[in-house]
VOPAGU-2260 file (C-alpha; in pm, 1 decimal, decimal comma):
REM VOPAGU-2260
SITE   aa  ch    i         X         Y         Z
SITE  MET   A    0   25299,5    1963,6   -7462,5
SITE  ASN   A    1   25676,0    1944,1   -7535,1
SITE  ASP   A    2   25892,5    1656,6   -7413,9
SITE  LEU   A    3   26051,8    1854,7   -7129,2
SITE  ALA   A    4   25715,1    1964,5   -6993,6
SITE  LEU   A    5   25587,5    1606,7   -7011,0
SITE  VAL   A    6   25892,4    1475,0   -6824,5
SITE  ARG   A    7   25845,0    1737,1   -6552,3
SITE  ARG   A    8   25477,0    1652,5   -6518,2
SITE  LEU   A    9   25552,1    1280,8   -6499,9
SITE  SER   A   10   25820,1    1345,7   -6238,6
SITE  ARG   A   11   25575,0    1536,8   -6021,5
SITE  LEU   A   12   25321,3    1255,4   -6055,9
SITE  LEU   A   13   25584,6     997,9   -5962,2
SITE  ILE   A   14   25680,8    1188,0   -5646,8
SITE  THR   A   15   25312,6    1212,1   -5558,9
SITE  ALA   A   16   25264,3     840,2   -5625,0
SITE  VAL   A   17   25542,7     738,0   -5386,9
SITE  ALA   A   18   25404,7     961,9   -5113,4
SITE  VAL   A   19   25050,9     834,1   -5166,0
SITE  CYS   A   20   25163,5     469,9   -5147,2
SITE  ALA   A   21   25330,4     521,4   -4810,4
SITE  MET   A   22   25036,0     718,4   -4673,2
SITE  LEU   A   23   24792,5     457,3   -4795,7
SITE  VAL   A   24   24953,9     167,4   -4619,9
SITE  LEU   A   25   24956,2     369,4   -4301,7
SITE  SER   A   26   24590,8     469,9   -4333,9
SITE  LEU   A   27   24462,4     136,4   -4462,5
SITE  GLY   A   28   24689,5     -88,9   -4262,4
SITE  LEU   A   29   24709,5      71,2   -3921,6
SITE  SER   A   30   24341,8     163,9   -3913,2
SITE  GLY   A   31   24233,4    -178,3   -4036,3
SITE  GLY   A   32   24073,8     -13,0   -4338,2
SITE  ALA   A   33   23727,2      -5,4   -4183,5
SITE  SER   A   34   23575,6     144,5   -3875,4
SITE  ALA   A   35   23549,3    -101,7   -3589,5
SITE  ALA   A   36   23195,3      13,9   -3522,6
SITE  ALA   A   37   23087,5     -57,7   -3878,2
SITE  LEU   A   38   23232,5    -406,7   -3863,8
SITE  THR   A   39   23117,2    -512,8   -3521,5
SITE  THR   A   40   22756,7    -401,1   -3555,4
SITE  ARG   A   41   22694,3    -624,2   -3856,6
SITE  GLY   A   42   22515,1    -951,4   -3792,7
SITE  VAL   A   43   22665,1   -1288,5   -3879,0
SITE  HIS   A   44   22464,0   -1471,8   -4142,5
SITE  GLY   A   45   22451,8   -1847,0   -4188,2
SITE  PHE   A   46   22436,7   -1824,6   -4567,2
SITE  ALA   A   47   22806,1   -1744,5   -4599,2
SITE  VAL   A   48   22900,5   -1845,0   -4951,0
SITE  VAL   A   49   23047,0   -1651,1   -5238,9
SITE  ARG   A   50   22920,7   -1671,0   -5593,8
SITE  PRO   A   51   23110,4   -1673,7   -5922,3
SITE  GLN   A   52   23047,4   -1354,5   -6120,0
SITE  TYR   A   53   22988,9   -1465,9   -6476,4
SITE  GLU   A   54   22711,6   -1522,1   -6726,7
SITE  TYR   A   55   22717,0   -1769,7   -7012,6
SITE  VAL   A   56   22470,8   -1834,9   -7289,2
SITE  GLY   A   57   22495,6   -2159,3   -7480,3
SITE  VAL   A   58   22748,6   -2298,9   -7719,5
SITE  ALA   A   59   22905,8   -2083,4   -7986,5
SITE  ARG   A   60   23005,2   -2382,3   -8200,3
SITE  SER   A   61   23101,4   -2742,6   -8134,3
SITE  ASP   A   62   23398,2   -2740,5   -8368,7
SITE  THR   A   63   23709,5   -2529,8   -8406,9
SITE  THR   A   64   23616,8   -2345,6   -8726,7
SITE  PHE   A   65   23353,3   -2113,8   -8581,2
SITE  ARG   A   66   23313,7   -1749,3   -8672,0
SITE  CYS   A   67   23161,7   -1493,8   -8439,7
SITE  GLN   A   68   22865,4   -1308,6   -8583,5
SITE  THR   A   69   22968,0    -953,6   -8664,3
SITE  THR   A   70   22649,3    -785,1   -8784,4
SITE  THR   A   71   22369,2    -920,7   -8566,3
SITE  PRO   A   72   22362,4   -1033,1   -8202,5
SITE  PRO   A   73   22474,2   -1238,3   -8029,1
SITE  ASN   A   74   22825,3   -1113,2   -8092,0
SITE  CYS   A   75   23142,5   -1258,2   -7946,2
SITE  TYR   A   76   23513,7   -1194,4   -7931,6
SITE  GLY   A   77   23825,8   -1407,7   -7928,4
SITE  PRO   A   78   24170,8   -1311,3   -7801,2
SITE  LYS   A   79   24264,7   -1130,5   -8123,2
SITE  GLN   A   80   23967,9    -893,7   -8106,6
SITE  ILE   A   81   24003,8    -815,0   -7735,6
SITE  ARG   A   82   24377,7    -755,4   -7769,4
SITE  GLU   A   83   24320,1    -513,4   -8055,9
SITE  ALA   A   84   24030,6    -329,4   -7893,2
SITE  TYR   A   85   24222,8    -259,6   -7573,4
SITE  GLU   A   86   24556,2    -191,8   -7749,0
SITE  ILE   A   87   24732,9    -494,7   -7603,3
SITE  THR   A   88   24869,8    -619,6   -7936,9
SITE  PRO   A   89   25146,9    -355,3   -7965,5
SITE  ILE   A   90   25277,6    -461,8   -7624,0
SITE  LEU   A   91   25277,2    -831,4   -7715,5
SITE  ASN   A   92   25450,7    -752,8   -8044,6
SITE  LYS   A   93   25737,8    -600,4   -7845,5
SITE  GLY   A   94   25794,7    -929,3   -7664,0
SITE  ILE   A   95   25612,8    -828,3   -7344,9
SITE  THR   A   96   25405,3   -1144,5   -7297,6
SITE  GLY   A   97   25411,4   -1202,3   -6921,7
SITE  LYS   A   98   25715,5   -1427,5   -6941,0
SITE  GLY   A   99   25870,6   -1480,9   -6599,8
SITE  ARG   A  100   25562,5   -1354,9   -6414,1
SITE  SER   A  101   25290,7   -1551,9   -6231,2
SITE  ILE   A  102   24914,0   -1497,0   -6216,0
SITE  VAL   A  103   24718,0   -1656,2   -5930,9
SITE  ILE   A  104   24353,6   -1743,4   -5993,7
SITE  ILE   A  105   24147,2   -1810,8   -5679,5
SITE  ASP   A  106   23841,6   -2031,6   -5736,7
SITE  ALA   A  107   23636,2   -2300,9   -5562,2
SITE  TYR   A  108   23582,0   -2674,4   -5620,6
SITE  GLN   A  109   23743,1   -2777,5   -5950,8
SITE  SER   A  110   23706,7   -2836,8   -6322,1
SITE  PRO   A  111   23836,7   -3185,5   -6406,0
SITE  THR   A  112   23887,3   -3081,9   -6769,2
SITE  ILE   A  113   24066,4   -2750,0   -6723,9
SITE  THR   A  114   24411,8   -2868,0   -6835,1
SITE  HIS   A  115   24266,0   -3025,4   -7149,6
SITE  ASP   A  116   24038,6   -2726,4   -7212,1
SITE  LEU   A  117   24328,2   -2482,2   -7184,2
SITE  GLN   A  118   24524,9   -2683,4   -7438,9
SITE  THR   A  119   24225,8   -2688,6   -7674,5
SITE  PHE   A  120   24173,5   -2314,0   -7628,2
SITE  ASP   A  121   24538,7   -2259,3   -7720,4
SITE  SER   A  122   24504,6   -2478,8   -8027,4
SITE  ILE   A  123   24196,8   -2292,6   -8150,6
SITE  PHE   A  124   24338,6   -1945,2   -8101,7
SITE  GLY   A  125   24704,2   -2010,2   -8180,9
SITE  LEU   A  126   24836,6   -1946,9   -7830,6
SITE  PRO   A  127   25136,0   -2113,0   -7662,5
SITE  ASP   A  128   25073,9   -2362,7   -7384,3
SITE  PRO   A  129   25166,2   -2175,9   -7064,8
SITE  PRO   A  130   25324,9   -2305,8   -6746,3
SITE  PHE   A  131   25013,5   -2414,5   -6554,3
SITE  THR   A  132   24990,9   -2532,7   -6194,1
SITE  ILE   A  133   24689,8   -2639,4   -5988,3
SITE  VAL   A  134   24712,3   -2604,6   -5609,5
SITE  ALA   A  135   24446,2   -2730,2   -5366,8
SITE  PRO   A  136   24585,7   -2643,3   -5021,8
SITE  ASP   A  137   24294,0   -2798,2   -4828,5
SITE  GLY   A  138   24234,8   -3089,6   -5062,7
SITE  LEU   A  139   24049,2   -3122,4   -5391,5
SITE  THR   A  140   23674,1   -3178,4   -5369,4
SITE  PRO   A  141   23563,4   -3463,6   -5600,9
SITE  PHE   A  142   23374,2   -3318,1   -5895,9
SITE  ASP   A  143   23000,9   -3388,2   -5899,5
SITE  PRO   A  144   22858,1   -3319,8   -6248,3
SITE  ASN   A  145   22506,6   -3325,2   -6101,9
SITE  ASP   A  146   22579,6   -3041,1   -5858,7
SITE  ALA   A  147   22484,4   -2715,8   -6032,2
SITE  ASN   A  148   22697,7   -2515,5   -5789,4
SITE  GLN   A  149   23009,6   -2715,7   -5872,7
SITE  VAL   A  150   22937,1   -2704,1   -6246,5
SITE  GLY   A  151   22898,1   -2327,4   -6221,0
SITE  TRP   A  152   23235,8   -2293,3   -6053,5
SITE  ALA   A  153   23388,3   -2514,6   -6322,9
SITE  GLY   A  154   23267,1   -2259,9   -6576,6
SITE  GLU   A  155   23423,4   -1983,7   -6369,9
SITE  ILE   A  156   23755,6   -2167,5   -6361,5
SITE  THR   A  157   23739,3   -2207,9   -6738,8
SITE  LEU   A  158   23683,0   -1838,4   -6800,4
SITE  ASP   A  159   23943,0   -1720,3   -6548,9
SITE  VAL   A  160   24228,5   -1944,5   -6655,3
SITE  GLU   A  161   24181,9   -1916,7   -7031,0
SITE  TRP   A  162   24142,0   -1540,2   -7037,3
SITE  ALA   A  163   24422,1   -1451,8   -6798,2
SITE  HIS   A  164   24634,3   -1660,4   -7033,7
SITE  ALA   A  165   24489,5   -1493,5   -7345,3
SITE  ILE   A  166   24617,8   -1155,1   -7227,7
SITE  ALA   A  167   24955,7   -1268,0   -7087,4
SITE  PRO   A  168   25027,8   -1578,6   -7297,4
SITE  ASP   A  169   25366,2   -1663,9   -7144,8
SITE  ALA   A  170   25282,0   -1598,0   -6779,7
SITE  HIS   A  171   25269,4   -1886,7   -6534,8
SITE  ILE   A  172   24905,4   -1950,1   -6439,9
SITE  VAL   A  173   24859,2   -2079,6   -6083,1
SITE  LEU   A  174   24505,4   -2200,6   -6013,1
SITE  VAL   A  175   24442,5   -2213,1   -5637,1
SITE  LEU   A  176   24127,2   -2405,7   -5549,5
SITE  ALA   A  177   23925,7   -2376,2   -5229,2
SITE  LYS   A  178   23750,9   -2696,7   -5124,4
SITE  SER   A  179   23413,6   -2516,7   -5133,9
SITE  ASN   A  180   23268,5   -2171,0   -5181,9
SITE  GLN   A  181   23215,3   -2116,5   -4809,9
SITE  ASP   A  182   23375,5   -1790,4   -4698,0
SITE  THR   A  183   23617,4   -1968,7   -4465,2
SITE  ASP   A  184   23737,5   -2203,3   -4739,6
SITE  ILE   A  185   23788,8   -1920,3   -4988,4
SITE  LEU   A  186   23984,3   -1729,9   -4722,7
SITE  SER   A  187   24199,0   -2035,8   -4650,1
SITE  ALA   A  188   24292,3   -2076,4   -5017,4
SITE  THR   A  189   24368,1   -1705,3   -5048,4
SITE  ARG   A  190   24581,6   -1713,7   -4733,9
SITE  TYR   A  191   24784,3   -2002,8   -4875,7
SITE  ALA   A  192   24844,7   -1819,1   -5203,9
SITE  ILE   A  193   24962,0   -1503,6   -5026,4
SITE  ARG   A  194   25166,5   -1665,5   -4748,6
SITE  HIS   A  195   25343,4   -1889,5   -5002,7
SITE  ASN   A  196   25391,5   -1597,6   -5243,2
SITE  LEU   A  197   25254,8   -1800,6   -5534,1
SITE  GLY   A  198   25222,3   -1513,6   -5778,3
SITE  ASP   A  199   25268,9   -1147,9   -5863,4
SITE  VAL   A  200   24899,7   -1074,2   -5909,8
SITE  ILE   A  201   24580,1   -1237,1   -5780,2
SITE  SER   A  202   24241,4   -1248,5   -5954,5
SITE  GLN   A  203   23920,0   -1310,1   -5758,0
SITE  SER   A  204   23613,8   -1347,3   -5982,2
SITE  PHE   A  205   23356,2   -1396,0   -5710,5
SITE  GLY   A  206   23179,5   -1206,3   -5437,9
SITE  GLU   A  207   22883,3   -1150,3   -5208,1
SITE  GLY   A  208   22712,0    -858,4   -5040,5
SITE  GLU   A  209   22968,7    -715,9   -4802,4
SITE  SER   A  210   22725,2    -705,8   -4507,1
SITE  CYS   A  211   22671,2   -1082,0   -4548,5
SITE  VAL   A  212   23030,6   -1152,5   -4446,5
SITE  ASP   A  213   23113,7   -1232,6   -4082,7
SITE  PRO   A  214   23284,4    -913,6   -3951,8
SITE  LYS   A  215   23564,5   -1119,6   -3796,0
SITE  LEU   A  216   23632,8   -1287,0   -4129,9
SITE  LEU   A  217   23617,1    -951,2   -4306,6
SITE  ARG   A  218   23892,4    -819,2   -4077,3
SITE  GLN   A  219   24101,9   -1133,1   -4133,8
SITE  GLU   A  220   24060,0   -1091,2   -4507,8
SITE  HIS   A  221   24165,8    -726,7   -4496,2
SITE  GLU   A  222   24474,1    -809,9   -4287,7
SITE  LEU   A  223   24562,5   -1077,4   -4541,4
SITE  PHE   A  224   24524,6    -828,4   -4825,7
SITE  LEU   A  225   24758,1    -595,7   -4637,3
SITE  GLU   A  226   25017,5    -876,0   -4625,6
SITE  ALA   A  227   24982,0    -913,5   -5001,1
SITE  THR   A  228   25019,7    -539,4   -5055,7
SITE  LEU   A  229   25339,3    -529,9   -4851,1
SITE  LYS   A  230   25476,5    -809,6   -5070,1
SITE  GLY   A  231   25396,5    -611,5   -5384,9
SITE  ILE   A  232   25116,9    -848,5   -5489,6
SITE  THR   A  233   24842,5    -682,8   -5695,2
SITE  LEU   A  234   24482,7    -775,0   -5606,3
SITE  PHE   A  235   24181,0    -768,4   -5840,1
SITE  ALA   A  236   23818,8    -871,8   -5785,8
SITE  SER   A  237   23510,4    -855,3   -6004,5
SITE  SER   A  238   23248,5    -605,3   -5887,1
SITE  GLY   A  239   22947,5    -830,0   -5946,1
SITE  ASP   A  240   22683,1    -898,2   -6209,0
SITE  GLN   A  241   22368,9    -766,3   -6037,2
SITE  GLY   A  242   22427,4    -396,3   -6092,8
SITE  ALA   A  243   22379,0    -187,9   -5779,8
SITE  ALA   A  244   22239,3    -498,4   -5607,6
SITE  GLN   A  245   22370,5    -813,4   -5446,1
SITE  TYR   A  246   22188,1   -1128,5   -5344,6
SITE  THR   A  247   22035,6   -1107,2   -4997,6
SITE  CYS   A  248   22222,7   -1311,0   -4739,9
SITE  ASP   A  249   21972,5   -1598,6   -4765,9
SITE  GLY   A  250   22004,9   -1595,5   -5145,5
SITE  ASN   A  251   21632,6   -1543,6   -5201,7
SITE  SER   A  252   21619,7   -1184,3   -5326,0
SITE  TYR   A  253   21830,7    -872,4   -5384,6
SITE  PHE   A  254   21930,5    -561,2   -5190,9
SITE  LEU   A  255   22135,3    -246,6   -5251,1
SITE  SER   A  256   22496,7    -342,5   -5186,8
SITE  VAL   A  257   22846,2    -359,0   -5327,0
SITE  SER   A  258   23037,5    -684,7   -5351,3
SITE  SER   A  259   23312,0    -811,5   -5122,7
SITE  PRO   A  260   23607,7    -857,2   -5179,6
SITE  ALA   A  261   23592,3    -590,6   -5454,5
SITE  SER   A  262   23490,3    -330,0   -5195,5
SITE  ASP   A  263   23803,9    -377,9   -4985,4
SITE  PRO   A  264   24019,1     -65,2   -5039,2
SITE  LEU   A  265   24331,3    -278,2   -5095,7
SITE  VAL   A  266   24162,4    -453,9   -5389,6
SITE  THR   A  267   24103,1    -314,1   -5737,7
SITE  GLY   A  268   23733,8    -362,8   -5816,6
SITE  VAL   A  269   23661,9    -441,0   -6182,8
SITE  GLY   A  270   23326,3    -336,8   -6328,2
SITE  GLY   A  271   23171,6    -416,9   -6664,1
SITE  THR   A  272   23108,8    -256,5   -7002,4
SITE  LYS   A  273   22957,2    -348,8   -7334,6
SITE  LEU   A  274   23235,0    -327,2   -7591,7
SITE  ILE   A  275   23156,4    -259,8   -7957,0
SITE  ALA   A  276   23450,6    -358,4   -8174,8
SITE  ASP   A  277   23497,0    -490,3   -8526,5
SITE  GLY   A  278   23420,8    -862,2   -8513,9
SITE  GLN   A  279   23714,1    -949,7   -8737,0
SITE  THR   A  280   23989,5    -697,3   -8670,1
SITE  GLY   A  281   23890,6    -599,1   -8316,7
SITE  ALA   A  282   23915,5    -227,8   -8398,0
SITE  TYR   A  283   23763,0     -30,5   -8111,0
SITE  GLN   A  284   23439,0     150,3   -8193,2
SITE  SER   A  285   23254,4     241,7   -7873,3
SITE  GLU   A  286   23164,0     129,2   -7523,1
SITE  THR   A  287   22881,4     175,7   -7272,5
SITE  ALA   A  288   22815,2      60,7   -6917,7
SITE  TRP   A  289   22712,8    -304,9   -6908,3
SITE  ASN   A  290   22342,8    -359,9   -6845,8
SITE  GLU   A  291   22155,7    -648,6   -7010,9
SITE  PRO   A  292   21808,4    -678,3   -6855,3
SITE  GLN   A  293   21732,2    -981,0   -7072,4
SITE  TYR   A  294   21995,0   -1172,1   -6873,8
SITE  GLU   A  295   21919,0    -999,2   -6542,2
SITE  ALA   A  296   22277,5    -874,5   -6540,5
SITE  ALA   A  297   22460,6    -542,7   -6507,9
SITE  SER   A  298   22790,0    -399,1   -6385,8
SITE  GLY   A  299   22827,7    -417,9   -6008,9
SITE  GLY   A  300   22897,1     -86,7   -5841,9
SITE  GLY   A  301   22802,7     158,4   -5572,7
SITE  PHE   A  302   22929,2     253,0   -5228,6
SITE  SER   A  303   23048,6      49,9   -4934,1
SITE  THR   A  304   22869,4      62,1   -4600,5
SITE  ILE   A  305   23174,4     -91,7   -4429,8
SITE  TYR   A  306   23487,2      80,9   -4561,1
SITE  PRO   A  307   23537,1     457,5   -4525,9
SITE  LYS   A  308   23656,8     643,3   -4832,8
SITE  PRO   A  309   24025,5     553,9   -4877,5
SITE  PHE   A  310   24288,2     820,5   -4918,3
SITE  TYR   A  311   24330,3     765,0   -5292,1
SITE  GLN   A  312   23962,5     851,1   -5353,7
SITE  PHE   A  313   23986,8    1190,8   -5183,4
SITE  GLY   A  314   23912,3    1463,6   -5435,9
SITE  THR   A  315   23721,0    1229,2   -5668,0
SITE  ALA   A  316   23381,2    1372,0   -5758,6
SITE  GLY   A  317   23078,9    1162,5   -5667,0
SITE  ILE   A  318   23234,8     977,6   -5372,2
SITE  GLY   A  319   23106,9    1066,0   -5026,7
SITE  ARG   A  320   23213,0     920,2   -4691,9
SITE  TYR   A  321   23252,3     558,3   -4804,1
SITE  ARG   A  322   23455,2     368,7   -5061,8
SITE  GLY   A  323   23325,2     382,0   -5415,5
SITE  VAL   A  324   23334,2      71,2   -5637,3
SITE  PRO   A  325   23451,1     -20,5   -5901,0
SITE  ASP   A  326   23791,2     130,9   -5973,6
SITE  VAL   A  327   23821,1      23,5   -6338,2
SITE  ALA   A  328   23618,0    -175,4   -6590,3
SITE  TYR   A  329   23641,7    -423,1   -6878,0
SITE  ASN   A  330   23415,2    -580,9   -7138,3
SITE  ALA   A  331   23150,9    -792,9   -6961,3
SITE  ALA   A  332   22852,1    -810,0   -7195,9
SITE  VAL   A  333   22702,7   -1146,5   -7282,1
SITE  ASP   A  334   22607,0   -1006,1   -7623,7
SITE  GLY   A  335   22968,8    -935,0   -7704,1
SITE  GLY   A  336   23113,5   -1193,8   -7468,8
SITE  VAL   A  337   23439,6   -1382,1   -7491,6
SITE  LEU   A  338   23485,2   -1738,4   -7609,9
SITE  ALA   A  339   23615,7   -2017,6   -7388,7
SITE  VAL   A  340   23648,7   -2395,2   -7420,6
SITE  TRP   A  341   23453,7   -2579,7   -7150,6
SITE  SER   A  342   23422,6   -2958,7   -7142,1
SITE  SER   A  343   23283,8   -3006,2   -6790,0
SITE  SER   A  344   22952,7   -2831,5   -6857,6
SITE  GLY   A  345   22770,9   -3160,2   -6909,0
SITE  LEU   A  346   22688,4   -3075,3   -7270,7
SITE  GLY   A  347   22988,2   -3237,3   -7439,1
SITE  GLN   A  348   23362,0   -3222,5   -7497,3
SITE  ASP   A  349   23558,6   -2935,7   -7650,6
SITE  LEU   A  350   23260,5   -2703,7   -7677,5
SITE  VAL   A  351   23320,8   -2332,7   -7723,1
SITE  PHE   A  352   23100,3   -2120,6   -7497,3
SITE  ARG   A  353   23033,1   -1748,5   -7496,0
SITE  PHE   A  354   23089,5   -1593,4   -7152,4
SITE  GLY   A  355   23009,9   -1251,8   -7009,6
SITE  GLY   A  356   23015,1   -1095,8   -6664,8
SITE  THR   A  357   23260,5    -899,7   -6456,6
SITE  SER   A  358   23437,9   -1231,5   -6401,2
SITE  ALA   A  359   23581,3   -1185,2   -6748,5
SITE  GLY   A  360   23745,3    -857,3   -6650,4
SITE  SER   A  361   23929,8    -950,3   -6331,7
SITE  PRO   A  362   24158,0   -1217,7   -6485,8
SITE  GLN   A  363   24224,1   -1000,5   -6789,5
SITE  TRP   A  364   24328,5    -707,7   -6571,1
SITE  ALA   A  365   24551,7    -958,0   -6390,2
SITE  GLY   A  366   24701,5   -1046,9   -6727,7
SITE  ILE   A  367   24762,8    -679,4   -6803,8
SITE  THR   A  368   24938,8    -646,1   -6468,5
SITE  ALA   A  369   25164,6    -941,8   -6550,1
SITE  LEU   A  370   25265,1    -756,9   -6867,2
SITE  ALA   A  371   25344,4    -446,7   -6660,9
SITE  ASP   A  372   25549,6    -654,4   -6416,9
SITE  GLN   A  373   25756,2    -793,9   -6703,3
SITE  LEU   A  374   25796,3    -452,2   -6863,2
SITE  GLY   A  375   25919,6    -298,4   -6538,7
SITE  HIS   A  376   26123,1    -600,5   -6420,4
SITE  HIS   A  377   25946,9    -581,8   -6083,3
SITE  ARG   A  378   25603,7    -613,0   -5928,6
SITE  VAL   A  379   25400,3    -299,9   -5986,8
SITE  GLY   A  380   25207,0    -386,8   -5670,0
SITE  PHE   A  381   24906,7    -198,7   -5535,3
SITE  LEU   A  382   24760,2      -7,1   -5830,6
SITE  ASN   A  383   24463,5     188,6   -5697,7
SITE  PRO   A  384   24670,1     499,8   -5613,3
SITE  ALA   A  385   24809,2     492,0   -5967,3
SITE  PHE   A  386   24464,3     465,0   -6124,9
SITE  TYR   A  387   24335,5     767,0   -5933,7
SITE  LEU   A  388   24648,3     973,7   -5998,4
SITE  ILE   A  389   24618,3     899,8   -6370,2
SITE  GLY   A  390   24245,0     967,0   -6363,5
SITE  HIS   A  391   24302,0    1317,0   -6225,9
SITE  SER   A  392   24588,2    1392,4   -6466,7
SITE  PRO   A  393   24612,2    1509,9   -6830,4
SITE  LEU   A  394   24726,2    1155,2   -6914,5
SITE  TYR   A  395   24381,9    1010,1   -6841,2
SITE  ALA   A  396   24244,2    1022,1   -7197,1
SITE  GLN   A  397   24554,6     848,2   -7330,7
SITE  ALA   A  398   24538,3     567,6   -7074,4
SITE  PHE   A  399   24164,7     493,3   -7044,7
SITE  HIS   A  400   23842,8     481,1   -7241,6
SITE  ASP   A  401   23611,3     697,9   -7031,1
SITE  ILE   A  402   23265,1     535,8   -7025,2
SITE  THR   A  403   22997,8     805,1   -7002,3
SITE  THR   A  404   22669,0     635,8   -7097,2
SITE  GLY   A  405   22455,3     365,8   -6935,8
SITE  ASN   A  406   22359,9     271,1   -6579,9
SITE  ASN   A  407   22351,5     -24,2   -6341,4
SITE  THR   A  408   21989,0     -21,8   -6229,1
SITE  PHE   A  409   21903,9    -388,8   -6181,7
SITE  THR   A  410   21580,9    -585,5   -6218,3
SITE  GLY   A  411   21583,3    -948,9   -6111,3
SITE  THR   A  412   21345,5   -1225,2   -6009,1
SITE  ASP   A  413   21336,2   -1335,2   -5646,1
SITE  ALA   A  414   21285,0   -1687,8   -5511,6
SITE  ASN   A  415   20906,3   -1640,7   -5517,5
SITE  GLY   A  416   20902,8   -1535,1   -5880,9
SITE  ASN   A  417   20849,4   -1166,3   -5805,8
SITE  SER   A  418   21026,5    -891,2   -5994,9
SITE  VAL   A  419   21265,9    -685,3   -5781,9
SITE  THR   A  420   21419,4    -358,0   -5902,3
SITE  ILE   A  421   21717,1    -193,3   -5733,5
SITE  ASN   A  422   21780,3     158,6   -5860,5
SITE  GLY   A  423   22142,8     212,8   -5945,0
SITE  TYR   A  424   22382,8     475,6   -6073,5
SITE  SER   A  425   22474,4     630,7   -6407,0
SITE  ALA   A  426   22802,5     632,0   -6593,4
SITE  SER   A  427   22947,3     980,3   -6627,9
SITE  LYS   A  428   23262,1    1169,2   -6720,8
SITE  GLY   A  429   23561,8    1056,6   -6516,7
SITE  TRP   A  430   23512,7     813,1   -6229,2
SITE  ASP   A  431   23163,1     673,3   -6170,5
SITE  PRO   A  432   23016,8     390,3   -5955,1
SITE  VAL   A  433   22935,4     178,1   -6260,8
SITE  THR   A  434   23259,5     162,6   -6461,8
SITE  GLY   A  435   23516,5     332,3   -6237,0
SITE  TRP   A  436   23773,3     515,0   -6448,5
SITE  GLY   A  437   23681,0     303,5   -6752,1
SITE  THR   A  438   23860,7      46,2   -6964,2
SITE  PRO   A  439   24231,9      30,6   -7047,2
SITE  ARG   A  440   24425,9     154,0   -7346,0
SITE  VAL   A  441   24704,7     -82,6   -7255,6
SITE  ALA   A  442   24986,2      39,1   -7480,6
SITE  HIS   A  443   24960,3     382,5   -7316,0
SITE  LEU   A  444   24862,7     269,0   -6966,7
SITE  LEU   A  445   25133,2       8,2   -6908,5
SITE  PRO   A  446   25433,7     243,1   -6873,4
SITE  LEU   A  447   25230,7     453,8   -6629,5
SITE  LEU   A  448   25156,1     151,2   -6412,1
SITE  VAL   A  449   25526,2      67,1   -6407,2
SITE  ALA   A  450   25608,3     424,1   -6304,3
SITE  PHE   A  451   25331,4     483,7   -6051,3
SITE  GLY   A  452   25246,9     141,3   -5905,8
SITE  CYS   A  453   25314,6     105,4   -5533,8
SITE  GLY   A  454   25542,8    -189,9   -5600,0
SITE  THR   A  455   25807,7      63,0   -5707,3
SITE  SER   A  456   25846,0     167,4   -5343,6
SITE  GLY   A  457   25795,7    -165,7   -5171,2
SITE  ARG   A  458   26065,8    -104,2   -4909,2
SITE  ASP   A  459   25910,8     232,5   -4826,5
SITE  LEU   A  460   25576,5      57,0   -4781,1
SITE  ALA   A  461   25729,9    -193,4   -4543,0
SITE  ARG   A  462   25890,1      85,1   -4339,8
SITE  ALA   A  463   25561,2     272,1   -4326,8
SITE  ARG   A  464   25374,7     -34,3   -4201,7
SITE  SER   A  465   25626,8     -85,5   -3921,0
SITE  LEU   A  466   25581,2     266,5   -3780,4
């Protein structure tokens, strides 16, 4: 394709993107994004907590001179390898590092060692210390090292903060902490971050089965996400680590479900893959859908029972009447996980852990978005329309690794020790309900996000919402 033809094609896509953004806010905002009948017929469950979406397996090394194994599992990756595999390094080398942009991480409880751990992580991997702020709008819950739930969230905080920073090393990281992982507390922290405009992009590495959420709260959450969209704030959420399943609302077993908030049509759901890259250079080799039965873990994905298919998914093969999840994916495998420093695990100070899970992908996609915001000198905003436009265009193969092998069938153990299998979906060419459109080739994708993101027409969005 010659340069003139490419410019014309890009121009047509840009015109389409602007029109889609305006139509989307009308369809998602004015309709509430979900049918009233679907929301109001759902029961309210007492077990209303969200869960962090990560897996971790032991300590990689207890010093700072470790080397990831490159020939036999378990494998692991540091910032250098991930940046190379997903073609982030060329962007960083051009001075696009997230400087002047802010990434909001929403989490629950706290990690009393996160500031120290971030500094140690930077020292190990040769990263600059970023501007880092902790906000607890409803008060900070005292850390209880004997509470497994709190310790688990401390691990989530560790992964989220360190890996958003690893991708956008000069971005301001704003950690917003809910006082617990109750739905209402998570919503309160998210509301504070959006109403106070704390950042350009928000990462949410947690979730629960969408039918387990109080319908009233689900509507409040969607309205809040609409506020964020109108401000040009980009929203990401991990799609879950139980494949096509979620925990039942009492937490004792599993059922076929997608994860909220990833299923909200104003949020970009991030699924998981198993990345194979050179352990030293990070050179990309191959990728499959993430499914590790030995850890009872797989990429979350499937179809909402709450949200009708949004406008941007029209014309996408494999999606019926309801929203398909995820939209995109990222490395999530435990065997091939990322390294993070975590001192509040109870095992010792300055230990380097290997993490997996879709939790790893959401903050890294947030980091990529911060790079796009800096590149474009504005918020790129709501990105789902851009992802689907690119996915249906000749530019798709340049911008994404299409994941075509693997599945997210899940087998787990319930509270009674019984094995439970939830049949899932298969990865396939183009979009699929396991890995979405796939994983990013950032050097090629970033200019497209700047051109096609809904943040480019923020005033048009505001006008559309007021109609």
